[in-house]
GUDO-991436 format. One record per atom (N, C-alpha, C): chain; residue in three letters; residue number from 1; atom name; x, y, z. Coordinates in steps of 0.001 Angstrom, whole numbers, m for minus. Each point is the difference from the previous one (the first is absolute). Last residue first. Example, Ala and Ser with C-alpha at 12.3 -4.5 7.8 and 13.67 -1.06 7.14 Angstrom:
<panus>
(panu "A"; "ser"; 2; "N"; (12850; m2250; 7080));
(panu "A"; "ser"; 2; "CA"; (820; 1190; 60));
(panu "A"; "ser"; 2; "C"; (m770; 1090; 730));
(panu "A"; "ala"; 1; "N"; (290; m5720; m70));
(panu "A"; "ala"; 1; "CA"; (m890; 1190; 0));
(panu "A"; "ala"; 1; "C"; (900; 1200; 0));
</panus>
This chain:
<panus>
(panu "A"; "unk"; 62; "N"; (m3119; 8042; m15131));
(panu "A"; "unk"; 62; "CA"; (m455; 1330; 433));
(panu "A"; "unk"; 62; "C"; (982; 1070; m395));
(panu "A"; "unk"; 61; "N"; (432; m4890; m556));
(panu "A"; "unk"; 61; "CA"; (m636; 707; m1114));
(panu "A"; "unk"; 61; "C"; (m455; 1399; 381));
(panu "A"; "unk"; 60; "N"; (1982; m3207; 3073));
(panu "A"; "unk"; 60; "CA"; (1001; 368; m1009));
(panu "A"; "unk"; 60; "C"; (m591; 821; m1147));
(panu "A"; "unk"; 59; "N"; (m2457; m2080; 3717));
(panu "A"; "unk"; 59; "CA"; (517; 1346; 273));
(panu "A"; "unk"; 59; "C"; (1002; 471; m1061));
(panu "A"; "unk"; 58; "N"; (m1980; m4408; m21));
(panu "A"; "unk"; 58; "CA"; (m1100; 958; m114));
(panu "A"; "unk"; 58; "C"; (446; 1428; 248));
(panu "A"; "unk"; 57; "N"; (2966; m3728; 562));
(panu "A"; "unk"; 57; "CA"; (m216; 320; m1413));
(panu "A"; "unk"; 57; "C"; (m1097; 1044; m183));
(panu "A"; "unk"; 56; "N"; (2357; 96; 4772));
(panu "A"; "unk"; 56; "CA"; (m533; m1028; m881));
(panu "A"; "unk"; 56; "C"; (m180; 496; m1418));
(panu "A"; "unk"; 55; "N"; (3867; 2097; 3253));
(panu "A"; "unk"; 55; "CA"; (m1464; m85; m76));
(panu "A"; "unk"; 55; "C"; (m426; m1107; m957));
(panu "A"; "unk"; 54; "N"; (4668; m284; 2814));
(panu "A"; "unk"; 54; "CA"; (m584; 605; m1205));
(panu "A"; "unk"; 54; "C"; (m1515; m105; 36));
(panu "A"; "unk"; 53; "N"; (2939; m1884; 3343));
(panu "A"; "unk"; 53; "CA"; (487; 1374; m108));
(panu "A"; "unk"; 53; "C"; (m608; 739; m1193));
(panu "A"; "unk"; 52; "N"; (m2413; m4024; 2982));
(panu "A"; "unk"; 52; "CA"; (829; 238; m1170));
(panu "A"; "unk"; 52; "C"; (498; 1444; 10));
(panu "A"; "unk"; 51; "N"; (m2976; m4350; 2868));
(panu "A"; "unk"; 51; "CA"; (582; 1345; m7));
(panu "A"; "unk"; 51; "C"; (977; 113; m1160));
(panu "A"; "unk"; 50; "N"; (m4648; m3038; 274));
(panu "A"; "unk"; 50; "CA"; (1440; m72; 237));
(panu "A"; "unk"; 50; "C"; (555; 1411; m65));
(panu "A"; "unk"; 49; "N"; (m5171; m2905; 591));
(panu "A"; "unk"; 49; "CA"; (858; 1135; m331));
(panu "A"; "unk"; 49; "C"; (1468; m321; 249));
(panu "A"; "unk"; 48; "N"; (m5147; m2091; m283));
(panu "A"; "unk"; 48; "CA"; (1330; m584; m115));
(panu "A"; "unk"; 48; "C"; (960; 1096; m462));
(panu "A"; "unk"; 47; "N"; (m4847; 192; 2807));
(panu "A"; "unk"; 47; "CA"; (766; 496; m1141));
(panu "A"; "unk"; 47; "C"; (1392; m621; 14));
(panu "A"; "unk"; 46; "N"; (m3610; m531; 3381));
(panu "A"; "unk"; 46; "CA"; (m104; m871; m1155));
(panu "A"; "unk"; 46; "C"; (752; 473; m1229));
(panu "A"; "unk"; 45; "N"; (m212; 1781; 4636));
(panu "A"; "unk"; 45; "CA"; (m1193; 386; m753));
(panu "A"; "unk"; 45; "C"; (m149; m816; m1283));
(panu "A"; "unk"; 44; "N"; (3789; m548; 2738));
(panu "A"; "unk"; 44; "CA"; (m1147; m408; 829));
(panu "A"; "unk"; 44; "C"; (m1306; 314; m721));
(panu "A"; "unk"; 43; "N"; (3997; 1514; m1920));
(panu "A"; "unk"; 43; "CA"; (m188; m1443; m215));
(panu "A"; "unk"; 43; "C"; (m1145; m542; 832));
(panu "A"; "unk"; 42; "N"; (1273; 4518; 539));
(panu "A"; "unk"; 42; "CA"; (m604; m189; m1327));
(panu "A"; "unk"; 42; "C"; (m243; m1487; m274));
(panu "A"; "unk"; 41; "N"; (2254; 1109; 4005));
(panu "A"; "unk"; 41; "CA"; (m1383; 473; 34));
(panu "A"; "unk"; 41; "C"; (m707; m209; m1341));
(panu "A"; "unk"; 40; "N"; (4639; m1003; 300));
(panu "A"; "unk"; 40; "CA"; (m792; m956; 784));
(panu "A"; "unk"; 40; "C"; (m1475; 407; 7));
(panu "A"; "unk"; 39; "N"; (3020; 2971; m1989));
(panu "A"; "unk"; 39; "CA"; (m120; m1213; m817));
(panu "A"; "unk"; 39; "C"; (m879; m1017; 718));
(panu "A"; "unk"; 38; "N"; (1106; 3875; 2372));
(panu "A"; "unk"; 38; "CA"; (m967; 293; m1061));
(panu "A"; "unk"; 38; "C"; (m221; m1217; m891));
(panu "A"; "unk"; 37; "N"; (3323; m219; 3349));
(panu "A"; "unk"; 37; "CA"; (m1329; 2; 598));
(panu "A"; "unk"; 37; "C"; (m1076; 253; m1052));
(panu "A"; "unk"; 36; "N"; (4489; 316; m1350));
(panu "A"; "unk"; 36; "CA"; (m340; m1397; 316));
(panu "A"; "unk"; 36; "C"; (m1405; m98; 576));
(panu "A"; "unk"; 35; "N"; (1744; 4298; m701));
(panu "A"; "unk"; 35; "CA"; (m355; m651; m1273));
(panu "A"; "unk"; 35; "C"; (m391; m1452; 234));
(panu "A"; "unk"; 34; "N"; (1601; 2408; 3708));
(panu "A"; "unk"; 34; "CA"; (m1300; 526; m421));
(panu "A"; "unk"; 34; "C"; (m471; m686; m1287));
(panu "A"; "unk"; 33; "N"; (4341; m924; 1511));
(panu "A"; "unk"; 33; "CA"; (m988; m641; 866));
(panu "A"; "unk"; 33; "C"; (m1408; 443; m383));
(panu "A"; "unk"; 32; "N"; (3595; 2080; m2205));
(panu "A"; "unk"; 32; "CA"; (m112; m1405; m416));
(panu "A"; "unk"; 32; "C"; (m1058; m731; 823));
(panu "A"; "unk"; 31; "N"; (1032; 4406; 1263));
(panu "A"; "unk"; 31; "CA"; (m711; m15; m1281));
(panu "A"; "unk"; 31; "C"; (m191; m1435; m493));
(panu "A"; "unk"; 30; "N"; (2573; 669; 3887));
(panu "A"; "unk"; 30; "CA"; (m1404; 334; 268));
(panu "A"; "unk"; 30; "C"; (m821; m67; m1284));
(panu "A"; "unk"; 29; "N"; (4640; m536; m367));
(panu "A"; "unk"; 29; "CA"; (m607; m1184; 619));
(panu "A"; "unk"; 29; "C"; (m1471; 247; 336));
(panu "A"; "unk"; 28; "N"; (2571; 3576; m1751));
(panu "A"; "unk"; 28; "CA"; (m200; m1044; m1014));
(panu "A"; "unk"; 28; "C"; (m695; m1219; 596));
(panu "A"; "unk"; 27; "N"; (m1000; 4667; 2376));
(panu "A"; "unk"; 27; "CA"; (1182; m816; m285));
(panu "A"; "unk"; 27; "C"; (m335; m1053; m1053));
(panu "A"; "unk"; 26; "N"; (m2137; 5018; 656));
(panu "A"; "unk"; 26; "CA"; (m330; m1420; 176));
(panu "A"; "unk"; 26; "C"; (1227; m827; m365));
(panu "A"; "unk"; 25; "N"; (m265; 4816; m488));
(panu "A"; "unk"; 25; "CA"; (243; m410; 1374));
(panu "A"; "unk"; 25; "C"; (m323; m1459; 277));
(panu "A"; "unk"; 24; "N"; (m2403; 2039; m4084));
(panu "A"; "unk"; 24; "CA"; (1171; 645; 587));
(panu "A"; "unk"; 24; "C"; (130; m438; 1455));
(panu "A"; "unk"; 23; "N"; (m2535; m3402; m3183));
(panu "A"; "unk"; 23; "CA"; (m194; 1320; 573));
(panu "A"; "unk"; 23; "C"; (1325; 562; 534));
(panu "A"; "unk"; 22; "N"; (m1266; m3621; m4139));
(panu "A"; "unk"; 22; "CA"; (656; 120; 1303));
(panu "A"; "unk"; 22; "C"; (m120; 1445; 476));
(panu "A"; "unk"; 21; "N"; (m3643; m2253; m3280));
(panu "A"; "unk"; 21; "CA"; (1270; 725; m26));
(panu "A"; "unk"; 21; "C"; (541; 105; 1414));
(panu "A"; "unk"; 20; "N"; (m3764; m3203; m3113));
(panu "A"; "unk"; 20; "CA"; (443; 544; 1277));
(panu "A"; "unk"; 20; "C"; (1353; 668; m171));
(panu "A"; "unk"; 19; "N"; (m4677; m2223; m2771));
(panu "A"; "unk"; 19; "CA"; (1309; 633; m147));
(panu "A"; "unk"; 19; "C"; (361; 654; 1327));
(panu "A"; "unk"; 18; "N"; (m3622; m4107; m2304));
(panu "A"; "unk"; 18; "CA"; (297; 1081; 944));
(panu "A"; "unk"; 18; "C"; (1414; 503; m239));
(panu "A"; "unk"; 17; "N"; (m2096; m3043; m3025));
(panu "A"; "unk"; 17; "CA"; (m1071; 27; 985));
(panu "A"; "unk"; 17; "C"; (192; 1185; 950));
(panu "A"; "unk"; 16; "N"; (1597; m1382; m5315));
(panu "A"; "unk"; 16; "CA"; (385; 604; 1267));
(panu "A"; "unk"; 16; "C"; (m1224; 102; 903));
(panu "A"; "unk"; 15; "N"; (1073; m3689; m4050));
(panu "A"; "unk"; 15; "CA"; (m779; 1171; 374));
(panu "A"; "unk"; 15; "C"; (456; 501; 1369));
(panu "A"; "unk"; 14; "N"; (1599; m3336; m4500));
(panu "A"; "unk"; 14; "CA"; (263; 387; 1382));
(panu "A"; "unk"; 14; "C"; (m758; 1283; 295));
(panu "A"; "unk"; 13; "N"; (m883; m4195; m3689));
(panu "A"; "unk"; 13; "CA"; (220; 1424; 237));
(panu "A"; "unk"; 13; "C"; (225; 245; 1488));
(panu "A"; "unk"; 12; "N"; (m1054; m4358; m1864));
(panu "A"; "unk"; 12; "CA"; (1235; 463; m623));
(panu "A"; "unk"; 12; "C"; (302; 1469; 179));
(panu "A"; "unk"; 11; "N"; (m3899; m2164; 1976));
(panu "A"; "unk"; 11; "CA"; (m22; m205; m1451));
(panu "A"; "unk"; 11; "C"; (1221; 586; m691));
(panu "A"; "unk"; 10; "N"; (222; 1454; 4666));
(panu "A"; "unk"; 10; "CA"; (m1238; m597; m475));
(panu "A"; "unk"; 10; "C"; (19; m59; m1517));
(panu "A"; "unk"; 9; "N"; (2982; 1403; 4884));
(panu "A"; "unk"; 9; "CA"; (103; m438; m1393));
(panu "A"; "unk"; 9; "C"; (m1276; m729; m382));
(panu "A"; "unk"; 8; "N"; (1616; 4130; 3690));
(panu "A"; "unk"; 8; "CA"; (m610; m1312; m153));
(panu "A"; "unk"; 8; "C"; (59; m365; m1479));
(panu "A"; "unk"; 7; "N"; (2667; 3686; 3751));
(panu "A"; "unk"; 7; "CA"; (m578; m384; m1285));
(panu "A"; "unk"; 7; "C"; (m646; m1373; 90));
(panu "A"; "unk"; 6; "N"; (2143; 4441; 2952));
(panu "A"; "unk"; 6; "CA"; (m587; m1321; 188));
(panu "A"; "unk"; 6; "C"; (m748; m312; m1277));
(panu "A"; "unk"; 5; "N"; (4376; 3460; 936));
(panu "A"; "unk"; 5; "CA"; (m1332; m275; m549));
(panu "A"; "unk"; 5; "C"; (m436; m1395; 411));
(panu "A"; "unk"; 4; "N"; (3635; 4167; 1724));
(panu "A"; "unk"; 4; "CA"; (m230; m1426; m191));
(panu "A"; "unk"; 4; "C"; (m1443; m190; m449));
(panu "A"; "unk"; 3; "N"; (4101; 4105; 531));
(panu "A"; "unk"; 3; "CA"; (m1391; m353; m262));
(panu "A"; "unk"; 3; "C"; (m76; m1494; m266));
(panu "A"; "unk"; 2; "N"; (3588; 4066; 2258));
(panu "A"; "unk"; 2; "CA"; (m258; m1366; m430));
(panu "A"; "unk"; 2; "C"; (m1499; m232; m186));
(panu "A"; "unk"; 1; "N"; (3225; 4589; m433));
(panu "A"; "unk"; 1; "CA"; (m993; m657; 826));
(panu "A"; "unk"; 1; "C"; (m334; m1355; m617));
</panus>
């Protein structure tokens, strides 16, 4: 299953804002479109996010 993270970078540290997993039966193009919409929504709220296949630095210590 595919997982995509929305991360933000602050003071040299990458922090995970949200985590999304591709649902069963969801096509790759549907999942990509969903992620694009989430990035746009987070940016409208003033968060400078980017999508990443890896979690942020704050999740690496868990």
